[in-house]
All heavy atoms as an XYZ file, in Angstrom:
739
protein
N      11.296     23.419    -12.804
C      10.865     23.634    -11.426
C      11.067     25.079    -11.048
O      12.105     25.667    -11.245
C      11.659     22.764    -10.467
C      11.338     23.049     -9.021
S      12.431     22.213     -7.781
C      12.316     20.554     -8.227
N       9.960     25.652    -10.535
C      10.034     27.007    -10.035
C      10.519     27.009     -8.629
O      10.034     26.265     -7.781
C       8.614     27.654    -10.106
C       8.457     29.033     -9.472
C       9.295     30.063    -10.263
C       7.016     29.397     -9.409
N      11.550     27.766     -8.292
C      12.071     27.886     -6.935
C      11.815     29.288     -6.443
O      12.125     30.321     -7.091
C      13.634     27.619     -6.971
C      14.207     27.740     -5.540
C      13.963     26.232     -7.536
N      11.175     29.301     -5.224
C      10.809     30.619     -4.637
C      11.346     30.699     -3.221
O      11.450     29.750     -2.544
C       9.318     30.761     -4.607
C       8.511     30.736     -5.903
C       6.980     30.626     -5.649
C       8.852     31.934     -6.797
N      11.601     31.910     -2.804
C      11.931     32.226     -1.416
C      10.721     32.949     -0.855
O      10.217     33.903     -1.364
C      13.165     33.064     -1.314
O      14.251     32.469     -1.978
C      13.504     33.384      0.126
N      10.224     32.436      0.307
C       9.003     33.028      0.951
C       9.327     33.186      2.377
O      10.136     32.445      2.998
C       7.824     32.102      0.771
C       7.386     31.768     -0.599
C       6.469     32.777     -1.302
N       7.273     33.976     -1.641
C       6.730     35.196     -1.910
N       5.487     35.315     -1.797
N       7.483     36.159     -2.247
N       8.714     34.148      2.989
C       8.833     34.435      4.420
C       7.558     33.925      5.114
O       6.540     33.699      4.483
C       9.019     35.939      4.730
C      10.293     36.491      4.185
C      10.450     37.935      4.426
C      11.713     38.498      3.821
N      11.823     39.945      3.971
N       7.599     33.744      6.404
C       6.439     33.352      7.180
C       5.255     34.298      6.867
O       5.409     35.533      6.917
C       6.757     33.302      8.694
C       5.461     32.990      9.519
C       7.794     32.204      8.956
N       4.129     33.746      6.591
C       2.905     34.457      6.270
C       2.734     34.769      4.821
O       1.653     35.107      4.385
N       3.757     34.597      3.951
C       3.614     34.802      2.585
C       3.003     33.560      1.907
O       3.072     32.472      2.440
C       4.957     35.124      1.975
C       5.515     36.481      2.430
C       6.819     36.821      1.746
O       7.634     35.963      1.408
O       7.083     38.082      1.619
N       2.392     33.817      0.735
C       1.631     32.748      0.050
C       2.132     32.552     -1.345
O       2.801     33.379     -1.929
C       0.162     33.137      0.018
C      -0.482     33.214      1.474
C      -1.928     33.612      1.356
O      -2.335     34.351      0.496
N      -2.714     33.102      2.291
N       1.795     31.365     -1.827
C       2.024     31.002     -3.210
C       0.714     30.585     -3.760
O      -0.038     29.799     -3.146
C       3.052     29.795     -3.314
C       4.352     30.225     -2.760
C       3.198     29.394     -4.790
C       5.296     29.016     -2.528
N       0.293     31.100     -4.911
C      -0.980     30.762     -5.521
C      -0.760     29.808     -6.719
O       0.154     30.072     -7.512
C      -1.707     31.999     -6.054
C      -1.870     33.134     -4.990
C      -2.461     34.346     -5.617
C      -2.729     32.645     -3.867
N      -1.482     28.695     -6.719
C      -1.417     27.777     -7.891
C      -2.776     27.713     -8.503
O      -3.794     27.367     -7.902
C      -0.993     26.371     -7.379
C       0.401     26.423     -6.678
C      -1.005     25.412     -8.522
C       0.815     25.113     -6.067
N      -2.819     28.108     -9.753
C      -4.115     28.232    -10.428
C      -4.972     29.245     -9.781
O      -4.517     30.246     -9.115
N      -6.313     29.020     -9.847
C      -7.265     29.938     -9.274
C      -7.777     29.536     -7.881
O      -8.354     30.298     -7.185
C      -8.474     30.076    -10.139
C      -8.166     30.697    -11.484
O      -7.240     31.527    -11.510
O      -8.800     30.367    -12.483
N      -7.438     28.316     -7.454
C      -8.062     27.858     -6.258
C      -7.142     27.086     -5.274
O      -7.656     26.405     -4.382
C      -9.303     26.978     -6.541
C      -8.994     25.885     -7.540
O      -7.796     25.703     -7.954
O      -9.913     25.148     -7.965
N      -5.846     27.198     -5.407
C      -4.931     26.537     -4.545
C      -3.996     27.597     -3.962
O      -3.340     28.341     -4.677
C      -4.109     25.394     -5.173
C      -5.011     24.304     -5.706
C      -3.074     24.815     -4.182
C      -4.372     23.198     -6.498
N      -3.946     27.641     -2.656
C      -3.052     28.685     -1.910
C      -2.157     27.886     -0.960
O      -2.667     27.121     -0.120
C      -3.946     29.656     -1.163
C      -3.017     30.741     -0.463
C      -4.880     30.403     -2.102
N      -0.911     28.127     -1.048
C       0.080     27.593     -0.129
C       0.618     28.738      0.738
O       1.106     29.702      0.171
C       1.216     26.852     -0.884
C       0.641     25.742     -1.709
C       2.293     26.363      0.117
C       1.685     25.047     -2.570
N       0.513     28.595      2.051
C       0.922     29.633      2.970
C       2.110     29.098      3.831
O       2.017     28.003      4.351
C      -0.184     30.089      3.911
O      -1.323     30.441      3.054
C       0.198     31.190      4.788
N       3.158     29.866      3.944
C       4.270     29.517      4.789
C       3.831     29.916      6.223
O       3.595     31.060      6.498
C       5.582     30.239      4.408
C       6.685     29.920      5.387
C       5.998     29.912      3.015
N       3.735     28.883      7.117
C       3.251     29.115      8.438
C       4.362     29.314      9.451
O       4.229     30.173     10.369
C       2.401     27.940      8.916
C       1.153     27.604      8.059
C       0.463     26.335      8.575
C       0.191     28.767      8.068
N       5.481     28.619      9.317
C       6.521     28.697     10.273
C       7.823     28.135      9.712
O       7.779     27.322      8.757
C       6.152     27.850     11.512
C       7.099     28.101     12.707
O       7.768     29.117     12.722
O       7.096     27.226     13.626
N       8.961     28.696     10.140
C      10.259     28.135      9.717
C      11.070     27.831     10.944
O      11.326     28.788     11.803
C      10.901     29.198      8.828
O      12.217     28.769      8.479
N      11.495     26.625     11.122
C      12.248     26.191     12.256
C      13.479     25.393     11.800
O      13.313     24.300     11.177
C      11.471     25.333     13.238
C      10.319     26.004     13.836
C       9.582     25.047     14.784
N       8.348     25.632     15.206
C       7.406     24.998     15.815
N       7.538     23.688     16.027
N       6.312     25.565     16.211
N      14.649     25.859     12.061
C      15.867     25.115     11.641
C      15.807     24.790     10.137
O      15.771     25.671      9.334
N      15.823     23.535      9.910
C      15.807     23.042      8.447
C      14.388     22.689      7.973
O      14.277     22.226      6.853
C      16.759     21.884      8.269
C      18.241     22.294      8.482
C      19.218     21.327      8.035
O      18.808     20.489      7.134
O      20.346     21.351      8.411
N      13.439     22.903      8.824
C      12.065     22.550      8.437
C      11.173     23.752      8.245
O      11.421     24.839      8.821
N      10.162     23.624      7.391
C       9.191     24.726      7.131
C       7.797     24.103      7.248
O       7.572     23.018      6.740
C       9.415     25.249      5.701
C       8.352     26.293      5.386
C      10.805     25.820      5.498
N       6.940     24.777      7.999
C       5.546     24.371      8.074
C       4.763     25.169      7.052
O       4.923     26.405      6.975
C       5.003     24.633      9.487
C       5.576     23.729     10.527
C       4.894     23.937     11.868
N       3.468     23.696     11.787
C       2.583     24.410     12.454
N       2.915     25.412     13.256
N       1.317     24.155     12.278
N       3.948     24.418      6.260
C       3.158     25.099      5.268
C       1.711     24.678      5.414
O       1.439     23.614      5.979
C       3.636     24.794      3.838
C       3.539     23.280      3.491
C       5.038     25.287      3.602
C       3.808     22.923      2.088
N       0.855     25.505      5.013
C      -0.582     25.213      4.969
C      -1.043     25.261      3.519
O      -0.564     26.096      2.719
N      -1.930     24.331      3.158
C      -2.409     24.208      1.794
C      -3.865     24.310      1.826
O      -4.600     23.559      2.484
C      -1.945     22.875      1.133
C      -0.378     22.791      1.205
C      -2.471     22.805     -0.313
C       0.088     21.386      0.825
N      -4.415     25.284      1.098
C      -5.854     25.471      0.907
C      -6.192     25.150     -0.486
O      -5.724     25.790     -1.490
C      -6.251     26.953      1.206
C      -7.718     27.142      1.202
O      -8.501     26.159      1.259
O      -8.161     28.328      1.142
N      -6.944     24.037     -0.659
C      -7.336     23.506     -2.025
C      -8.660     22.931     -1.957
O      -9.156     22.525     -0.901
C      -6.234     22.457     -2.456
N      -9.315     22.800     -3.124
C     -10.642     22.167     -3.163
C     -10.571     20.739     -2.697
O      -9.523     20.067     -2.735
C     -11.042     22.211     -4.670
C     -10.157     23.291     -5.280
C      -8.843     23.322     -4.455
N     -11.691     20.158     -2.120
C     -11.689     18.867     -1.624
C     -11.285     17.786     -2.685
O     -10.740     16.775     -2.324
C     -13.101     18.465     -1.120
C     -13.440     19.143      0.174
C     -14.637     18.483      0.830
N     -14.989     19.084      2.043
C     -14.565     18.737      3.217
N     -13.649     17.787      3.258
N     -14.889     19.328      4.310
N     -11.538     17.981     -3.930
C     -11.256     17.047     -4.948
C      -9.803     16.928     -5.320
O      -9.375     16.023     -6.045
N      -9.011     17.879     -4.828
C      -7.517     17.876     -5.145
C      -6.801     16.971     -4.120
O      -6.898     17.224     -2.925
C      -7.011     19.286     -5.103
C      -5.512     19.285     -5.311
C      -7.654     20.154     -6.177
N      -6.101     16.000     -4.616
C      -5.318     15.126     -3.730
C      -4.066     15.836     -3.283
O      -3.351     16.392     -4.124
C      -4.960     13.798     -4.424
C      -6.158     12.912     -4.685
C      -5.640     11.595     -5.320
C      -6.809     10.682     -5.589
N      -6.380      9.435     -6.192
N      -3.772     15.760     -2.009
C      -2.551     16.376     -1.457
C      -1.912     15.270     -0.603
O      -2.528     14.842      0.350
C      -2.835     17.622     -0.643
C      -3.557     18.693     -1.499
C      -1.523     18.147     -0.021
C      -4.022     19.887     -0.690
N      -0.751     14.794     -1.029
C      -0.067     13.705     -0.350
C       1.389     14.048     -0.198
O       2.039     14.647     -1.019
C      -0.218     12.450     -1.102
C      -1.688     12.023     -1.246
C      -1.846     10.676     -1.992
O      -0.911      9.966     -2.169
N      -3.083     10.387     -2.338
N       1.970     13.549      0.946
C       3.394     13.685      1.124
C       4.079     12.591      0.368
O       3.612     11.419      0.390
C       3.753     13.545      2.635
C       3.227     14.722      3.461
C       3.704     14.568      4.901
N       3.098     13.417      5.450
C       3.550     12.854      6.585
N       4.543     13.367      7.266
N       2.915     11.771      7.044
N       5.101     12.893     -0.383
C       5.763     11.945     -1.210
C       6.242     10.728     -0.475
O       6.083      9.602     -0.997
C       6.926     12.657     -1.944
C       7.607     11.782     -2.991
C       8.797     11.011     -2.488
O       9.329     11.394     -1.405
O       9.106      9.948     -3.033
N       6.833     10.854      0.692
C       7.376      9.716      1.411
C       6.271      8.789      1.884
O       6.478      7.562      1.876
C       8.255     10.153      2.574
C       7.504     10.841      3.741
C       7.371     12.380      3.555
O       7.522     12.916      2.499
O       6.914     12.963      4.585
N       5.136      9.249      2.180
C       3.970      8.432      2.600
C       3.487      7.655      1.342
O       3.199      6.473      1.446
C       2.880      9.285      3.284
C       1.608      8.363      3.501
C       3.349      9.920      4.540
N       3.306      8.345      0.267
C       2.853      7.748     -0.978
C       3.813      6.600     -1.343
O       3.395      5.548     -1.775
C       2.702      8.786     -2.115
C       2.138      8.291     -3.397
C       0.778      7.657     -3.213
C       2.092      9.412     -4.420
N       5.138      6.888     -1.272
C       6.173      5.871     -1.659
C       6.077      4.648     -0.687
O       6.053      3.575     -1.173
C       7.548      6.472     -1.543
C       8.645      5.522     -2.031
C      10.033      6.112     -1.949
N      10.204      7.513     -1.750
C      10.656      7.976     -0.586
N      10.970      7.197      0.384
N      10.783      9.263     -0.426
N       5.867      4.895      0.570
C       5.758      3.780      1.562
C       4.521      2.915      1.279
O       4.585      1.711      1.325
C       5.701      4.325      2.984
N       3.453      3.555      0.928
C       2.199      2.809      0.639
C       2.392      2.019     -0.638
O       1.967      0.834     -0.686
C       0.985      3.774      0.531
C      -0.217      3.082     -0.038
C       0.654      4.339      1.881
N       3.021      2.575     -1.597
C       3.243      1.909     -2.883
C       4.094      0.626     -2.644
O       3.878     -0.439     -3.141
C       3.874      2.821     -3.889
O       2.972      3.874     -4.157
C       4.189      2.104     -5.225
N       5.207      0.831     -1.835
C       6.092     -0.269     -1.548
C       5.364     -1.401     -0.783
O       5.553     -2.578     -1.061
C       7.311      0.166     -0.784
C       8.250      1.023     -1.673
C       9.369      1.666     -0.870
O       9.431      1.463      0.384
O      10.159      2.433     -1.434
N       4.519     -0.983      0.165
C       3.758     -1.966      0.964
C       2.775     -2.706      0.050
O       2.627     -3.915      0.174
C       3.022     -1.283      2.117
N       2.163     -1.985     -0.867
C       1.165     -2.688     -1.840
C       1.985     -3.638     -2.690
O       1.436     -4.778     -2.994
C       0.460     -1.597     -2.641
C      -0.600     -0.909     -1.825
O      -1.008     -1.337     -0.779
N      -1.051      0.286     -2.337
N       3.106     -3.274     -3.163
C       3.854     -4.209     -4.082
C       4.302     -5.456     -3.236
O       4.271     -6.575     -3.780
C       5.105     -3.469     -4.656
C       4.831     -2.416     -5.618
C       6.093     -1.651     -6.004
C       4.153     -3.017     -6.949
N       4.663     -5.222     -2.022
C       5.117     -6.453     -1.175
C       3.927     -7.304     -0.904
O       4.024     -8.542     -0.971
C       5.676     -5.928      0.111
N       2.733     -6.762     -0.643
C       1.532     -7.542     -0.442
C       1.080     -8.295     -1.680
O       0.757     -9.442     -1.579
C       0.377     -6.697      0.012
N       1.248     -7.702     -2.831
C       0.906     -8.295     -4.087
C       1.899     -9.511     -4.366
O       1.477    -10.543     -4.806
C       0.936     -7.357     -5.239
N       3.133     -9.295     -4.060
C       4.100    -10.368     -4.194
C       3.801    -11.506     -3.319
O       3.902    -12.704     -3.670
C       5.531     -9.846     -3.971
N       3.440    -11.201     -2.002
C       3.104    -12.242     -1.083
C       1.876    -13.041     -1.510
O       1.812    -14.260     -1.347
C       2.905    -11.625      0.342
N       0.868    -12.306     -2.065
C      -0.309    -12.942     -2.578
C      -0.001    -13.918     -3.741
O      -0.541    -14.960     -3.825
C      -1.339    -11.917     -3.068
C      -2.051    -11.191     -1.866
O      -1.877    -11.614     -0.689
O      -2.676    -10.179     -2.093
N       0.914    -13.450     -4.596
C       1.316    -14.289     -5.734
C       2.031    -15.575     -5.249
O       1.784    -16.667     -5.720
C       2.234    -13.481     -6.685
N       2.851    -15.438     -4.176
C       3.583    -16.532     -3.623
C       2.595    -17.533     -3.017
O       2.671    -18.747     -3.138
C       4.590    -16.109     -2.606
C       5.757    -15.359     -3.233
C       6.653    -14.749     -2.168
O       6.488    -15.029     -0.942
O       7.524    -13.949     -2.544
N       1.582    -17.004     -2.247
C       0.558    -17.852     -1.654
C      -0.271    -18.585     -2.705
O      -0.538    -19.757     -2.569
C      -0.296    -16.987     -0.704
N      -0.645    -17.864     -3.743
C      -1.329    -18.460     -4.863
C      -0.528    -19.605     -5.495
O      -1.085    -20.627     -5.798
C      -1.749    -17.455     -5.915
N       0.749    -19.383     -5.733
C       1.579    -20.397     -6.356
C       1.673    -21.601     -5.393
O       1.684    -22.752     -5.896
C       3.025    -19.842     -6.647
C       2.973    -18.800     -7.777
O       2.030    -18.773     -8.563
O       3.987    -18.081     -7.851
N       1.829    -21.418     -4.135
C       1.875    -22.496     -3.162
C       0.623    -23.308     -3.130
O       0.638    -24.558     -3.162
C       2.184    -21.981     -1.720
N      -0.546    -22.599     -3.122
C      -1.852    -23.273     -3.194
C      -1.960    -24.065     -4.541
O      -2.423    -25.202     -4.499
C      -2.999    -22.292     -3.072
C      -4.341    -22.925     -3.080
C      -4.548    -23.902     -1.976
C      -5.414    -21.794     -2.910
N      -1.607    -23.449     -5.648
C      -1.658    -24.223     -6.910
C      -0.825    -25.410     -6.962
O      -1.274    -26.468     -7.336
C      -1.228    -23.158     -7.996
C      -1.374    -23.686     -9.373
C      -0.971    -22.641    -10.448
C      -1.136    -23.101    -11.805
N      -0.759    -22.044    -12.800
N       0.387    -25.336     -6.354
C       1.238    -26.502     -6.297
C       0.675    -27.552     -5.410
O       0.676    -28.765     -5.723
C       2.643    -26.088     -5.736
N       0.018    -27.183     -4.309
C      -0.620    -28.135     -3.383
C      -1.783    -28.825     -4.072
O      -1.906    -30.036     -4.035
C      -1.102    -27.421     -2.168
C      -1.837    -28.257     -1.112
C      -0.871    -29.292     -0.486
C      -2.422    -27.373     -0.023
N      -2.596    -28.074     -4.825
C      -3.676    -28.663     -5.523
C      -3.196    -29.585     -6.664
O      -3.796    -30.677     -6.910
C      -4.623    -27.581     -6.125
C      -5.362    -26.740     -5.073
C      -6.026    -25.556     -5.723
C      -6.372    -27.591     -4.293
N      -2.169    -29.215     -7.377
C      -1.677    -30.040     -8.440
C      -0.953    -31.315     -7.903
O      -0.905    -32.338     -8.622
C      -0.705    -29.233     -9.326
C      -1.397    -28.183    -10.083
C      -0.459    -27.258    -10.895
O       0.744    -27.233    -10.649
N      -1.024    -26.539    -11.824
N      -0.497    -31.262     -6.658
C       0.230    -32.458     -6.168
C      -0.730    -33.595     -5.835
O      -0.305    -34.681     -5.569
C       1.050    -32.066     -4.903
O       0.141    -31.834     -3.804
N      -2.014    -33.311     -5.786
C      -2.997    -34.320     -5.421
C      -3.076    -34.552     -3.938
O      -3.696    -35.515     -3.527
N      -2.533    -33.656     -3.143
C      -2.545    -33.807     -1.735
C      -3.923    -33.512     -1.102
O      -4.195    -33.896      0.004
C      -1.463    -32.927     -1.070
N      -4.778    -32.911     -1.828
C      -6.134    -32.566     -1.316
C      -6.986    -33.796     -1.414
O      -7.172    -34.369     -2.476
C      -6.782    -31.392     -2.098
C      -8.134    -31.135     -1.617
C      -5.850    -30.148     -1.968
N      -7.474    -34.259     -0.253
C      -8.213    -35.486     -0.179
C      -9.744    -35.182     -0.289
O     -10.420    -35.778     -1.064
C      -7.941    -36.267      1.098
C      -8.815    -37.509      1.281
C      -6.474    -36.678      1.112
N     -10.211    -34.253      0.609
C     -11.639    -33.967      0.496
C     -11.843    -32.540      1.143
O     -10.957    -32.038      1.763
C     -12.460    -34.956      1.358
O     -12.111    -34.864      2.695
N     -13.008    -32.021      0.900
C     -13.401    -30.714      1.481
C     -14.088    -30.895      2.783
O     -14.751    -31.900      3.035
C     -14.217    -29.885      0.505
O     -15.386    -30.612      0.240
C     -13.485    -29.576     -0.787
N     -13.984    -29.957      3.650
C     -14.684    -29.953      4.886
C     -16.129    -29.618      4.665
O     -16.465    -28.622      4.109
C     -14.083    -28.909      5.856
C     -14.736    -28.881      7.216
O     -15.647    -29.603      7.467
O     -14.164    -28.110      8.058
N     -17.057    -30.468      5.049
C     -18.474    -30.298      4.829
C     -19.236    -29.588      5.911
O     -20.456    -29.571      5.910
C     -19.094    -31.646      4.487
N     -18.564    -29.102      6.904
C     -19.203    -28.379      8.013
C     -19.897    -27.158      7.501
O     -19.262    -26.330      6.863
C     -18.155    -28.038      9.095
O     -17.411    -29.153      9.526
C     -18.830    -27.382     10.262
N     -21.194    -27.030      7.796
C     -21.893    -25.816      7.289
C     -21.208    -24.516      7.762
O     -20.816    -24.437      8.896
C     -23.289    -25.932      7.950
C     -23.469    -27.411      8.223
C     -22.063    -27.884      8.593
N     -21.114    -23.616      6.857
C     -20.514    -22.314      7.122
C     -19.023    -22.279      7.158
O     -18.391    -21.274      7.399
N     -18.336    -23.400      6.957
C     -16.878    -23.482      6.931
C     -16.387    -23.993      5.627
O     -17.092    -24.809      4.952
C     -16.411    -24.451      8.010
C     -16.593    -23.865      9.438
C     -15.850    -24.685     10.450
N     -14.429    -24.715     10.140
C     -13.615    -25.722     10.619
N     -14.071    -26.662     11.273
N     -12.362    -25.699     10.265
N     -15.277    -23.589      5.218
C     -14.686    -24.049      4.009
C     -13.240    -24.497      4.432
O     -12.582    -23.866      5.233
C     -14.548    -22.998      2.937
C     -15.908    -22.500      2.513
C     -15.636    -21.160      1.840
N     -16.115    -21.152      0.513
C     -15.910    -20.178     -0.358
N     -15.144    -19.234     -0.050
N     -16.382    -20.212     -1.536
N     -12.761    -25.554      3.832
C     -11.434    -25.994      4.175
C     -11.077    -27.212      3.358
O     -11.855    -27.734      2.577
N      -9.909    -27.686      3.522
C      -9.430    -28.887      2.909
C      -8.764    -29.774      3.897
O      -8.155    -29.272      4.877
C      -8.460    -28.588      1.712
C      -9.166    -27.909      0.614
C      -7.227    -27.894      2.200
N      -8.775    -31.104      3.684
C      -8.006    -31.988      4.470
C      -6.853    -32.432      3.591
O      -7.018    -32.739      2.447
C      -8.854    -33.165      4.842
C     -10.005    -32.862      5.749
C     -10.821    -34.099      6.142
O     -10.393    -35.293      5.915
O     -11.964    -33.900      6.613
N      -5.657    -32.447      4.176
C      -4.514    -32.847      3.413
C      -3.954    -34.195      3.882
O      -3.946    -34.423      5.132
C      -3.394    -31.733      3.618
C      -2.173    -32.147      2.887
C      -3.861    -30.396      3.114
N      -3.656    -35.103      2.990
C      -3.104    -36.361      3.282
C      -1.687    -36.165      3.885
O      -0.835    -35.669      3.208
C      -3.077    -37.231      2.010
C      -2.559    -38.658      2.329
O      -2.125    -38.878      3.406
O      -2.679    -39.436      1.383
N      -1.487    -36.536      5.175
C      -0.197    -36.290      5.823
C       0.921    -37.119      5.117
O       2.070    -36.711      5.268
C      -0.353    -36.715      7.183
C      -1.696    -37.393      7.379
C      -2.453    -37.125      6.080
N       0.625    -38.119      4.312
C       1.693    -38.902      3.666
C       2.153    -38.198      2.447
O       3.269    -38.472      1.961
C       1.114    -40.263      3.273
N       1.401    -37.280      1.933
C       1.832    -36.563      0.733
C       2.807    -35.444      1.130
O       2.576    -34.726      2.101
C       0.634    -35.867      0.049
C      -0.291    -36.901     -0.603
C       0.278    -37.447     -1.888
O       1.011    -36.721     -2.591
O      -0.041    -38.582     -2.156
N       3.875    -35.275      0.306
C       4.823    -34.167      0.641
C       4.166    -32.812      0.337
O       3.428    -32.671     -0.591
C       6.022    -34.395     -0.275
C       5.468    -35.269     -1.374
C       4.284    -36.040     -0.795
N       4.446    -31.853      1.209
C       3.977    -30.499      0.990
C       4.909    -29.850     -0.073
O       6.047    -30.256     -0.184
C       3.989    -29.729      2.277
C       3.005    -30.245      3.265
C       2.899    -29.423      4.513
N       4.250    -29.124      5.023
C       4.467    -28.160      5.915
N       3.498    -27.492      6.412
N       5.669    -27.915      6.403
N       4.464    -28.853     -0.805
C       5.267    -28.180     -1.809
C       6.617    -27.683     -1.254
O       7.617    -27.763     -1.917
C       4.347    -27.030     -2.316
C       2.982    -27.478     -2.034
C       3.067    -28.335     -0.817
N       6.573    -27.267      0.019
C       7.796    -26.713      0.614
C       8.811    -27.835      0.850
O      10.015    -27.602      0.884
C       7.544    -25.973      1.910
N       8.302    -29.085      1.028
C       9.165    -30.212      1.285
C       9.723    -30.804     -0.002
O      10.682    -31.565     -0.005
C       8.380    -31.331      2.052
C       7.951    -30.829      3.431
O       8.580    -29.930      3.999
O       6.984    -31.379      3.923
N       9.051    -30.564     -1.104
C       9.479    -31.176     -2.344
C      10.763    -30.622     -2.885
O      11.186    -29.581     -2.645
C       8.369    -31.032     -3.407
C-alpha cells in the first residue's frame, strides 16, 4: 500500500485518467474528489459491504421460503389451484398441518 501525505488542493494521479484531489480537511475527516472515466466503478467500501450483506440475507430468506413451499407441496396440503383468471394461488386443506406446525 502506498501511503501519501497531501494538502488541500493537491492531487494524486492513478494511471493516465484518474485524478484524486484533496478538497478539504476537517478534524479526522478528509473530503476528496475523484475524476475518472464513466466506466470506472467508484464505491465506498462500507456501502458495498452493506449491500453485499443485504443480498446474502435476502438470498437466505429466499432459500428458507423455497424450503417452506417445498415442504408444503410435499405434505400434500395443496388441494387445488385458484382458477380465477389473472390470479394464481393455492387452497390449503385446513386439516393438514402446516410445515411450521409439524
